[in-house]
PDB file of N, CA, C and O in Angstrom:
ATOM      1  N   UNK A   1     -39.162   7.922 -15.516  1.00  0.00           N
ATOM      2  CA  UNK A   1     -39.995   7.679 -16.674  1.00  0.00           C
ATOM      3  C   UNK A   1     -39.277   6.692 -17.592  1.00  0.00           C
ATOM      4  O   UNK A   1     -38.100   6.873 -17.906  1.00  0.00           O
ATOM      5  N   UNK A   2     -39.989   5.649 -18.022  1.00  0.00           N
ATOM      6  CA  UNK A   2     -39.364   4.678 -18.917  1.00  0.00           C
ATOM      7  C   UNK A   2     -39.477   5.165 -20.358  1.00  0.00           C
ATOM      8  O   UNK A   2     -40.465   5.784 -20.752  1.00  0.00           O
ATOM      9  N   UNK A   3     -38.456   4.873 -21.114  1.00  0.00           N
ATOM     10  CA  UNK A   3     -38.442   5.286 -22.511  1.00  0.00           C
ATOM     11  C   UNK A   3     -38.619   4.071 -23.407  1.00  0.00           C
ATOM     12  O   UNK A   3     -38.009   3.025 -23.185  1.00  0.00           O
ATOM     13  N   UNK A   4     -39.450   4.222 -24.408  1.00  0.00           N
ATOM     14  CA  UNK A   4     -39.638   3.170 -25.399  1.00  0.00           C
ATOM     15  C   UNK A   4     -39.207   3.710 -26.750  1.00  0.00           C
ATOM     16  O   UNK A   4     -39.448   4.874 -27.072  1.00  0.00           O
ATOM     17  N   UNK A   5     -38.585   2.879 -27.515  1.00  0.00           N
ATOM     18  CA  UNK A   5     -38.139   3.280 -28.836  1.00  0.00           C
ATOM     19  C   UNK A   5     -38.785   2.360 -29.870  1.00  0.00           C
ATOM     20  O   UNK A   5     -38.531   1.156 -29.892  1.00  0.00           O
ATOM     21  N   UNK A   6     -39.613   2.937 -30.716  1.00  0.00           N
ATOM     22  CA  UNK A   6     -40.286   2.182 -31.759  1.00  0.00           C
ATOM     23  C   UNK A   6     -39.929   2.765 -33.110  1.00  0.00           C
ATOM     24  O   UNK A   6     -39.709   3.969 -33.243  1.00  0.00           O
ATOM     25  N   UNK A   7     -39.875   1.916 -34.097  1.00  0.00           N
ATOM     26  CA  UNK A   7     -39.663   2.357 -35.465  1.00  0.00           C
ATOM     27  C   UNK A   7     -40.783   1.804 -36.326  1.00  0.00           C
ATOM     28  O   UNK A   7     -41.174   0.645 -36.193  1.00  0.00           O
ATOM     29  N   UNK A   8     -41.286   2.641 -37.200  1.00  0.00           N
ATOM     30  CA  UNK A   8     -42.275   2.198 -38.176  1.00  0.00           C
ATOM     31  C   UNK A   8     -41.651   2.416 -39.544  1.00  0.00           C
ATOM     32  O   UNK A   8     -41.215   3.518 -39.878  1.00  0.00           O
ATOM     33  N   UNK A   9     -41.619   1.365 -40.315  1.00  0.00           N
ATOM     34  CA  UNK A   9     -41.019   1.449 -41.644  1.00  0.00           C
ATOM     35  C   UNK A   9     -42.048   1.024 -42.680  1.00  0.00           C
ATOM     36  O   UNK A   9     -42.889   0.164 -42.421  1.00  0.00           O
ATOM     37  N   UNK A  10     -41.973   1.624 -43.831  1.00  0.00           N
ATOM     38  CA  UNK A  10     -42.842   1.216 -44.931  1.00  0.00           C
ATOM     39  C   UNK A  10     -42.001   1.112 -46.197  1.00  0.00           C
ATOM     40  O   UNK A  10     -41.001   1.810 -46.367  1.00  0.00           O
ATOM     41  N   UNK A  11     -42.431   0.240 -47.056  1.00  0.00           N
ATOM     42  CA  UNK A  11     -41.710   0.010 -48.306  1.00  0.00           C
ATOM     43  C   UNK A  11     -42.709  -0.054 -49.449  1.00  0.00           C
ATOM     44  O   UNK A  11     -43.826  -0.543 -49.282  1.00  0.00           O
ATOM     45  N   UNK A  12     -42.307   0.434 -50.592  1.00  0.00           N
ATOM     46  CA  UNK A  12     -43.127   0.302 -51.790  1.00  0.00           C
ATOM     47  C   UNK A  12     -42.721  -0.982 -52.491  1.00  0.00           C
ATOM     48  O   UNK A  12     -41.540  -1.236 -52.730  1.00  0.00           O
ATOM     49  N   UNK A  13     -43.722  -1.784 -52.814  1.00  0.00           N
ATOM     50  CA  UNK A  13     -43.473  -3.031 -53.521  1.00  0.00           C
ATOM     51  C   UNK A  13     -44.398  -3.055 -54.730  1.00  0.00           C
ATOM     52  O   UNK A  13     -45.618  -2.966 -54.589  1.00  0.00           O
ATOM     53  N   UNK A  14     -43.829  -3.171 -55.890  1.00  0.00           N
ATOM     54  CA  UNK A  14     -44.657  -3.224 -57.092  1.00  0.00           C
ATOM     55  C   UNK A  14     -45.339  -4.577 -57.183  1.00  0.00           C
ATOM     56  O   UNK A  14     -44.712  -5.619 -56.990  1.00  0.00           O
ATOM     57  N   UNK A  15     -46.645  -4.548 -57.484  1.00  0.00           N
ATOM     58  CA  UNK A  15     -47.419  -5.781 -57.643  1.00  0.00           C
ATOM     59  C   UNK A  15     -48.640  -5.482 -58.485  1.00  0.00           C
ATOM     60  O   UNK A  15     -48.962  -4.323 -58.745  1.00  0.00           O
ATOM     61  N   UNK A  16     -49.300  -6.510 -58.898  1.00  0.00           N
ATOM     62  CA  UNK A  16     -50.512  -6.366 -59.712  1.00  0.00           C
ATOM     63  C   UNK A  16     -51.742  -6.868 -58.968  1.00  0.00           C
ATOM     64  O   UNK A  16     -52.740  -7.227 -59.593  1.00  0.00           O
ATOM     65  N   UNK A  17     -51.681  -6.896 -57.641  1.00  0.00           N
ATOM     66  CA  UNK A  17     -52.813  -7.379 -56.843  1.00  0.00           C
ATOM     67  C   UNK A  17     -53.818  -6.267 -56.620  1.00  0.00           C
ATOM     68  O   UNK A  17     -53.445  -5.113 -56.409  1.00  0.00           O
ATOM     69  N   UNK A  18     -55.093  -6.617 -56.665  1.00  0.00           N
ATOM     70  CA  UNK A  18     -56.156  -5.657 -56.371  1.00  0.00           C
ATOM     71  C   UNK A  18     -56.468  -5.755 -54.874  1.00  0.00           C
ATOM     72  O   UNK A  18     -57.147  -6.684 -54.437  1.00  0.00           O
ATOM     73  N   UNK A  19     -55.972  -4.802 -54.100  1.00  0.00           N
ATOM     74  CA  UNK A  19     -56.137  -4.847 -52.644  1.00  0.00           C
ATOM     75  C   UNK A  19     -57.218  -3.891 -52.149  1.00  0.00           C
ATOM     76  O   UNK A  19     -57.393  -3.725 -50.942  1.00  0.00           O
ATOM     77  N   UNK A  20     -57.939  -3.267 -53.066  1.00  0.00           N
ATOM     78  CA  UNK A  20     -58.967  -2.296 -52.674  1.00  0.00           C
ATOM     79  C   UNK A  20     -60.025  -2.922 -51.760  1.00  0.00           C
ATOM     80  O   UNK A  20     -60.380  -2.338 -50.736  1.00  0.00           O
ATOM     81  N   UNK A  21     -60.524  -4.094 -52.122  1.00  0.00           N
ATOM     82  CA  UNK A  21     -61.557  -4.763 -51.313  1.00  0.00           C
ATOM     83  C   UNK A  21     -61.009  -5.125 -49.929  1.00  0.00           C
ATOM     84  O   UNK A  21     -61.701  -4.969 -48.923  1.00  0.00           O
ATOM     85  N   UNK A  22     -59.778  -5.603 -49.885  1.00  0.00           N
ATOM     86  CA  UNK A  22     -59.148  -5.936 -48.604  1.00  0.00           C
ATOM     87  C   UNK A  22     -59.033  -4.707 -47.716  1.00  0.00           C
ATOM     88  O   UNK A  22     -59.350  -4.765 -46.528  1.00  0.00           O
ATOM     89  N   UNK A  23     -58.577  -3.584 -48.292  1.00  0.00           N
ATOM     90  CA  UNK A  23     -58.405  -2.364 -47.505  1.00  0.00           C
ATOM     91  C   UNK A  23     -59.742  -1.812 -47.017  1.00  0.00           C
ATOM     92  O   UNK A  23     -59.831  -1.318 -45.893  1.00  0.00           O
ATOM     93  N   UNK A  24     -60.777  -1.890 -47.846  1.00  0.00           N
ATOM     94  CA  UNK A  24     -62.104  -1.425 -47.433  1.00  0.00           C
ATOM     95  C   UNK A  24     -62.648  -2.284 -46.290  1.00  0.00           C
ATOM     96  O   UNK A  24     -63.235  -1.759 -45.344  1.00  0.00           O
ATOM     97  N   UNK A  25     -62.454  -3.592 -46.376  1.00  0.00           N
ATOM     98  CA  UNK A  25     -62.923  -4.494 -45.320  1.00  0.00           C
ATOM     99  C   UNK A  25     -62.160  -4.238 -44.020  1.00  0.00           C
ATOM    100  O   UNK A  25     -62.741  -4.268 -42.935  1.00  0.00           O
ATOM    101  N   UNK A  26     -60.875  -3.990 -44.138  1.00  0.00           N
ATOM    102  CA  UNK A  26     -60.049  -3.712 -42.957  1.00  0.00           C
ATOM    103  C   UNK A  26     -60.473  -2.405 -42.296  1.00  0.00           C
ATOM    104  O   UNK A  26     -60.565  -2.329 -41.070  1.00  0.00           O
ATOM    105  N   UNK A  27     -60.731  -1.380 -43.097  1.00  0.00           N
ATOM    106  CA  UNK A  27     -61.196  -0.100 -42.564  1.00  0.00           C
ATOM    107  C   UNK A  27     -62.548  -0.259 -41.868  1.00  0.00           C
ATOM    108  O   UNK A  27     -62.771   0.324 -40.807  1.00  0.00           O
ATOM    109  N   UNK A  28     -63.442  -1.039 -42.457  1.00  0.00           N
ATOM    110  CA  UNK A  28     -64.751  -1.299 -41.861  1.00  0.00           C
ATOM    111  C   UNK A  28     -64.597  -2.006 -40.517  1.00  0.00           C
ATOM    112  O   UNK A  28     -65.287  -1.677 -39.553  1.00  0.00           O
ATOM    113  N   UNK A  29     -63.681  -2.986 -40.460  1.00  0.00           N
ATOM    114  CA  UNK A  29     -63.438  -3.716 -39.221  1.00  0.00           C
ATOM    115  C   UNK A  29     -62.878  -2.799 -38.130  1.00  0.00           C
ATOM    116  O   UNK A  29     -63.297  -2.879 -36.975  1.00  0.00           O
ATOM    117  N   UNK A  30     -61.947  -1.944 -38.491  1.00  0.00           N
ATOM    118  CA  UNK A  30     -61.401  -0.987 -37.522  1.00  0.00           C
ATOM    119  C   UNK A  30     -62.471  -0.028 -37.021  1.00  0.00           C
ATOM    120  O   UNK A  30     -62.511   0.292 -35.833  1.00  0.00           O
ATOM    121  N   UNK A  31     -63.343   0.435 -37.921  1.00  0.00           N
ATOM    122  CA  UNK A  31     -64.405   1.348 -37.519  1.00  0.00           C
ATOM    123  C   UNK A  31     -65.366   0.669 -36.554  1.00  0.00           C
ATOM    124  O   UNK A  31     -65.824   1.298 -35.600  1.00  0.00           O
ATOM    125  N   UNK A  32     -65.677  -0.598 -36.781  1.00  0.00           N
ATOM    126  CA  UNK A  32     -66.547  -1.339 -35.852  1.00  0.00           C
ATOM    127  C   UNK A  32     -65.911  -1.445 -34.477  1.00  0.00           C
ATOM    128  O   UNK A  32     -66.594  -1.308 -33.462  1.00  0.00           O
ATOM    129  N   UNK A  33     -64.601  -1.690 -34.438  1.00  0.00           N
ATOM    130  CA  UNK A  33     -63.897  -1.790 -33.154  1.00  0.00           C
ATOM    131  C   UNK A  33     -63.925  -0.451 -32.425  1.00  0.00           C
ATOM    132  O   UNK A  33     -64.122  -0.409 -31.211  1.00  0.00           O
ATOM    133  N   UNK A  34     -63.730   0.638 -33.157  1.00  0.00           N
ATOM    134  CA  UNK A  34     -63.777   1.978 -32.548  1.00  0.00           C
ATOM    135  C   UNK A  34     -65.182   2.260 -32.029  1.00  0.00           C
ATOM    136  O   UNK A  34     -65.340   2.746 -30.909  1.00  0.00           O
ATOM    137  N   UNK A  35     -66.188   1.967 -32.815  1.00  0.00           N
ATOM    138  CA  UNK A  35     -67.576   2.201 -32.393  1.00  0.00           C
ATOM    139  C   UNK A  35     -67.918   1.402 -31.141  1.00  0.00           C
ATOM    140  O   UNK A  35     -68.582   1.914 -30.239  1.00  0.00           O
ATOM    141  N   UNK A  36     -67.473   0.157 -31.081  1.00  0.00           N
ATOM    142  CA  UNK A  36     -67.745  -0.690 -29.917  1.00  0.00           C
ATOM    143  C   UNK A  36     -67.055  -0.134 -28.671  1.00  0.00           C
ATOM    144  O   UNK A  36     -67.625  -0.152 -27.580  1.00  0.00           O
ATOM    145  N   UNK A  37     -65.839   0.353 -28.835  1.00  0.00           N
ATOM    146  CA  UNK A  37     -65.110   0.943 -27.714  1.00  0.00           C
ATOM    147  C   UNK A  37     -65.851   2.169 -27.181  1.00  0.00           C
ATOM    148  O   UNK A  37     -66.055   2.293 -25.973  1.00  0.00           O
ATOM    149  N   UNK A  38     -66.251   3.073 -28.071  1.00  0.00           N
ATOM    150  CA  UNK A  38     -66.974   4.279 -27.646  1.00  0.00           C
ATOM    151  C   UNK A  38     -68.300   3.930 -26.985  1.00  0.00           C
ATOM    152  O   UNK A  38     -68.709   4.574 -26.019  1.00  0.00           O
ATOM    153  N   UNK A  39     -68.975   2.898 -27.514  1.00  0.00           N
ATOM    154  CA  UNK A  39     -70.273   2.500 -26.969  1.00  0.00           C
ATOM    155  C   UNK A  39     -70.147   2.002 -25.528  1.00  0.00           C
ATOM    156  O   UNK A  39     -71.078   2.152 -24.738  1.00  0.00           O
ATOM    157  N   UNK A  40     -69.019   1.419 -25.189  1.00  0.00           N
ATOM    158  CA  UNK A  40     -68.834   0.824 -23.872  1.00  0.00           C
ATOM    159  C   UNK A  40     -68.175   1.745 -22.858  1.00  0.00           C
ATOM    160  O   UNK A  40     -67.882   1.320 -21.740  1.00  0.00           O
ATOM    161  N   UNK A  41     -67.940   2.985 -23.222  1.00  0.00           N
ATOM    162  CA  UNK A  41     -67.368   3.948 -22.281  1.00  0.00           C
ATOM    163  C   UNK A  41     -68.477   4.479 -21.381  1.00  0.00           C
ATOM    164  O   UNK A  41     -69.548   4.854 -21.856  1.00  0.00           O
ATOM    165  N   UNK A  42     -68.213   4.505 -20.095  1.00  0.00           N
ATOM    166  CA  UNK A  42     -69.147   5.102 -19.147  1.00  0.00           C
ATOM    167  C   UNK A  42     -68.584   6.458 -18.749  1.00  0.00           C
ATOM    168  O   UNK A  42     -67.509   6.550 -18.156  1.00  0.00           O
ATOM    169  N   UNK A  43     -69.323   7.503 -19.081  1.00  0.00           N
ATOM    170  CA  UNK A  43     -68.872   8.860 -18.796  1.00  0.00           C
ATOM    171  C   UNK A  43     -69.381   9.288 -17.430  1.00  0.00           C
ATOM    172  O   UNK A  43     -70.543   9.063 -17.092  1.00  0.00           O
ATOM    173  N   UNK A  44     -68.511   9.903 -16.652  1.00  0.00           N
ATOM    174  CA  UNK A  44     -68.881  10.421 -15.341  1.00  0.00           C
ATOM    175  C   UNK A  44     -68.480  11.884 -15.279  1.00  0.00           C
ATOM    176  O   UNK A  44     -67.361  12.254 -15.636  1.00  0.00           O
ATOM    177  N   UNK A  45     -69.412  12.708 -14.820  1.00  0.00           N
ATOM    178  CA  UNK A  45     -69.129  14.145 -14.682  1.00  0.00           C
ATOM    179  C   UNK A  45     -68.505  14.398 -13.335  1.00  0.00           C
ATOM    180  O   UNK A  45     -68.992  13.920 -12.312  1.00  0.00           O
ATOM    181  N   UNK A  46     -67.435  15.144 -13.337  1.00  0.00           N
ATOM    182  CA  UNK A  46     -66.727  15.454 -12.103  1.00  0.00           C
ATOM    183  C   UNK A  46     -66.809  16.967 -11.868  1.00  0.00           C
ATOM    184  O   UNK A  46     -66.456  17.765 -12.737  1.00  0.00           O
ATOM    185  N   UNK A  47     -67.278  17.339 -10.682  1.00  0.00           N
ATOM    186  CA  UNK A  47     -67.398  18.741 -10.320  1.00  0.00           C
ATOM    187  C   UNK A  47     -66.099  19.170  -9.646  1.00  0.00           C
ATOM    188  O   UNK A  47     -65.631  18.525  -8.707  1.00  0.00           O
ATOM    189  N   UNK A  48     -65.525  20.263 -10.136  1.00  0.00           N
ATOM    190  CA  UNK A  48     -64.298  20.791  -9.559  1.00  0.00           C
ATOM    191  C   UNK A  48     -64.646  22.013  -8.703  1.00  0.00           C
ATOM    192  O   UNK A  48     -65.224  22.985  -9.192  1.00  0.00           O
ATOM    193  N   UNK A  49     -64.292  21.946  -7.448  1.00  0.00           N
ATOM    194  CA  UNK A  49     -64.599  23.043  -6.534  1.00  0.00           C
ATOM    195  C   UNK A  49     -63.707  24.263  -6.838  1.00  0.00           C
ATOM    196  O   UNK A  49     -62.540  24.124  -7.205  1.00  0.00           O
ATOM    197  N   UNK A  50     -64.277  25.428  -6.677  1.00  0.00           N
ATOM    198  CA  UNK A  50     -63.500  26.665  -6.831  1.00  0.00           C
ATOM    199  C   UNK A  50     -63.320  27.096  -8.273  1.00  0.00           C
ATOM    200  O   UNK A  50     -62.651  28.096  -8.531  1.00  0.00           O
ATOM    201  N   UNK A  51     -63.888  26.385  -9.205  1.00  0.00           N
ATOM    202  CA  UNK A  51     -63.789  26.775 -10.618  1.00  0.00           C
ATOM    203  C   UNK A  51     -65.158  27.220 -11.093  1.00  0.00           C
ATOM    204  O   UNK A  51     -66.185  26.675 -10.687  1.00  0.00           O
ATOM    205  N   UNK A  52     -65.155  28.211 -11.950  1.00  0.00           N
ATOM    206  CA  UNK A  52     -66.404  28.611 -12.574  1.00  0.00           C
ATOM    207  C   UNK A  52     -66.997  29.734 -11.867  1.00  0.00           C
ATOM    208  O   UNK A  52     -68.063  30.213 -12.252  1.00  0.00           O
TER     209      UNK A  52
END
């Protein structure tokens, strides 16, 4: 098994920028991508023998 090591860091930076509109637009864009992914999934039912 290969091991990957990732680090995620965050920092607080004081500023006077209004980023609310940017964050809302970004969230909307991510939601559209998620919706498109779910829409394109083809579900297949698999019957398992000996169960049930």
